[in-house]
C-alpha positions as CSV (number, residue, x, y, z in Angstrom):
1,M,80.2,46.8,112.5
2,I,81.1,43.6,112.6
3,A,79.8,40.6,115.5
4,P,80.6,37.2,115.3
5,S,77.9,34.4,116.5
6,I,80.0,32.2,118.8
7,L,77.0,29.5,117.7
8,S,78.8,28.9,114.7
9,A,82.4,28.6,116.2
10,D,84.1,25.1,117.5
11,F,82.7,24.3,121.0
12,A,85.9,22.0,121.3
13,N,88.4,25.3,120.8
14,L,86.0,27.9,121.6
15,Q,89.2,30.1,123.2
16,R,90.8,29.7,119.7
17,D,87.8,31.5,118.1
18,V,87.3,33.7,120.3
19,E,91.3,34.8,120.2
20,M,90.9,34.5,116.3
21,I,88.0,37.3,116.4
22,N,89.6,39.2,119.2
23,G,93.0,40.5,117.0
24,S,90.1,40.9,115.0
25,E,88.2,44.3,113.0
26,A,85.0,42.7,114.9
27,A,84.0,45.3,117.1
28,W,81.6,42.1,119.4
29,I,81.6,39.1,119.8
30,H,78.0,37.1,119.4
31,I,76.2,35.5,121.4
32,D,73.3,32.6,121.6
33,V,72.8,32.0,124.5
34,M,68.8,29.5,124.1
35,D,66.4,27.3,126.5
36,G,65.2,24.8,124.8
37,V,61.5,26.3,125.0
38,F,61.7,29.6,123.0
39,V,63.5,28.2,120.5
40,P,64.3,24.6,119.7
41,N,67.0,24.6,120.4
42,L,70.1,24.3,123.1
43,S,73.7,26.1,123.5
44,F,74.7,27.9,126.5
45,G,74.9,29.5,129.6
46,L,76.0,31.6,132.0
47,P,79.3,29.1,132.8
48,V,80.5,29.6,129.0
49,V,79.5,33.1,129.2
50,A,81.3,34.2,132.2
51,A,84.3,31.6,129.9
52,I,84.8,33.7,127.1
53,H,84.1,36.3,129.0
54,Q,87.6,35.3,130.4
55,H,89.7,35.2,127.9
56,A,88.0,37.8,125.4
57,T,89.3,41.6,124.7
58,K,85.3,42.7,122.3
59,P,83.0,43.4,123.7
60,L,80.3,40.6,124.7
61,D,77.0,40.8,122.6
62,V,74.2,38.1,124.3
63,H,71.4,37.4,122.9
64,L,68.9,36.1,124.9
65,M,66.1,33.6,123.2
66,I,64.2,32.3,126.6
67,V,61.0,32.7,128.4
68,Q,61.6,35.2,131.2
69,P,64.5,37.0,130.4
70,E,64.1,39.1,133.2
71,R,64.9,36.6,135.8
72,Y,69.4,36.8,134.6
73,I,70.3,40.0,134.8
74,K,71.7,40.5,137.3
75,E,73.6,37.4,136.4
76,F,74.3,37.8,132.5
77,K,75.9,41.0,134.1
78,A,78.8,39.0,136.0
79,A,79.8,36.4,133.7
80,G,80.4,40.0,131.5
81,A,77.7,40.7,128.6
82,H,78.1,44.9,128.2
83,V,75.1,44.5,125.9
84,L,71.8,41.8,127.1
85,T,69.4,41.7,124.2
86,V,66.2,40.1,125.0
87,H,62.7,39.4,122.3
88,Y,59.9,41.0,122.3
89,E,58.1,38.0,122.4
90,A,59.6,36.3,125.6
91,S,59.2,39.7,127.7
92,T,56.2,40.6,129.5
93,H,57.0,43.2,130.5
94,L,59.8,44.9,128.1
95,H,60.0,48.1,129.4
96,R,60.2,47.3,133.2
97,T,62.9,44.9,131.8
98,L,64.9,47.7,129.6
99,Q,64.8,49.9,132.7
100,A,66.7,47.0,134.7
101,I,68.9,46.3,132.0
102,R,70.0,49.5,131.9
103,A,70.5,49.7,135.3
104,E,73.0,47.1,135.7
105,G,75.3,49.4,133.5
106,M,74.3,47.6,130.2
107,L,73.2,48.3,126.7
108,A,70.0,47.4,126.4
109,G,68.0,45.6,123.8
110,V,65.2,44.5,122.1
111,A,64.8,41.0,118.9
112,L,62.7,41.1,116.9
113,N,61.0,37.3,115.5
114,P,60.8,37.7,111.6
115,H,57.0,38.0,111.9
116,T,56.9,40.0,114.5
117,P,56.9,44.0,113.0
118,V,59.0,47.0,114.0
119,S,56.1,49.0,114.8
120,A,55.5,46.9,117.8
121,L,59.0,48.7,119.4
122,Q,56.7,52.5,118.5
123,D,56.5,52.8,123.0
124,V,60.0,52.0,123.0
125,L,62.0,53.6,121.5
126,L,63.7,55.8,123.9
127,D,64.2,52.7,126.4
128,L,66.9,50.9,124.2
129,D,70.6,51.3,122.9
130,L,70.4,47.9,120.0
131,V,67.7,46.4,118.3
132,C,67.3,42.7,116.2
133,L,65.9,42.5,113.8
134,M,66.3,38.2,113.1
135,S,67.0,37.3,109.9
136,V,66.3,33.7,110.1
137,N,64.0,32.0,112.5
138,P,65.9,32.1,115.6
139,G,67.1,28.8,117.1
140,F,69.6,27.5,114.4
141,G,72.8,28.6,112.1
142,G,72.8,28.1,108.9
143,Q,69.3,29.3,107.8
144,S,69.1,31.6,104.4
145,F,67.9,35.7,104.6
146,I,64.6,36.4,104.5
147,P,64.9,38.9,102.1
148,Q,61.7,40.9,103.9
149,T,64.5,42.0,106.3
150,F,65.5,44.9,104.5
151,Q,62.6,46.6,104.3
152,K,61.9,46.6,108.3
153,V,65.0,47.7,108.6
154,K,64.4,51.2,106.0
155,Q,61.5,51.1,108.4
156,L,62.9,51.1,111.7
157,R,66.2,53.4,110.8
158,A,62.6,55.9,109.8
159,M,61.3,55.2,113.5
160,L,64.3,55.7,115.6
161,Q,65.6,59.0,113.8
162,E,61.8,61.0,114.5
163,A,61.8,59.8,117.3
164,G,65.2,60.8,118.5
165,S,66.6,57.6,119.3
166,K,70.5,56.6,118.9
167,A,69.9,53.1,119.3
168,F,71.7,50.5,116.9
169,I,70.1,48.7,114.4
170,E,71.7,44.4,114.9
171,I,70.9,41.5,112.2
172,D,71.2,38.6,112.9
173,G,70.8,35.5,110.5
174,G,72.3,34.1,107.5
175,V,74.4,37.7,106.6
176,N,77.5,37.5,104.2
177,A,79.2,38.9,102.0
178,N,76.3,39.2,99.2
179,N,74.1,41.0,101.6
180,A,76.2,43.2,103.9
181,A,76.6,46.4,101.8
182,A,73.3,46.0,101.2
183,L,71.9,46.0,104.6
184,K,74.6,48.7,106.0
185,E,72.5,50.9,102.6
186,A,69.5,50.1,104.0
187,G,70.2,51.7,107.8
188,A,72.0,48.6,110.2
189,D,74.5,49.5,112.7
190,V,76.1,45.2,113.2
191,L,76.1,42.7,111.3
192,V,75.6,39.2,113.2
193,A,77.5,37.0,110.9
194,G,77.9,33.2,111.7
195,N,78.7,30.6,109.1
196,S,79.4,32.7,106.6
197,V,83.0,34.0,109.6
198,F,83.9,30.2,110.3
199,K,82.9,28.6,108.0
200,A,85.3,30.6,105.7
201,A,89.1,29.5,104.5
202,D,89.9,33.0,106.2
203,P,87.5,33.8,109.4
204,V,90.3,37.2,109.2
205,G,89.8,37.6,105.7
206,M,86.1,37.7,106.4
207,I,85.3,39.8,108.8
208,A,87.7,42.1,107.6
209,E,85.7,41.8,104.3
210,L,82.6,42.3,105.8
211,H,83.1,45.4,107.9
212,G,84.5,46.9,104.5
213,A,81.5,46.4,102.4
């Protein structure tokens, strides 16, 4: 599944870009919420997520790069989130937070920064629906893909299979036509693509190319 990242869209024409994704082979719309504390950048919050939801026909994949994400679970559900992902590094009571996300009817995701080993999730594998492996350092678009991600995908796929978990593996950062096929082969289910889609001459065609890789 391809999840274009709105962080790379034209903020002055978000409705146009959301409608482009609606008409593409993308499965989800990825939305990075940044607070300037957990990551050194600010993006957008609840009002923008709600506005995107008004025009989206694809499910919203909301990635919270914020401190204390548990404070806003109900609010992001109300804003239209289908998937809600919190960072392992920002969640003191991760198990409780995952339960709260699922209780609101959303898919519960956990994101791991590049330096965090997948083994950190061993005790919550059956409590989550998605693991987002950051293949760049979170906070800014346009960074280069970190090659170690391939090994992390393989390790995580083996862990999920052993635990009997059907959680999706999502890759976020530096995804493009050069690494999409290898990521799928390694075990990835969802590819988040930002600049590779929105800076392409034909964004819909690029989404199709990534989907078919």
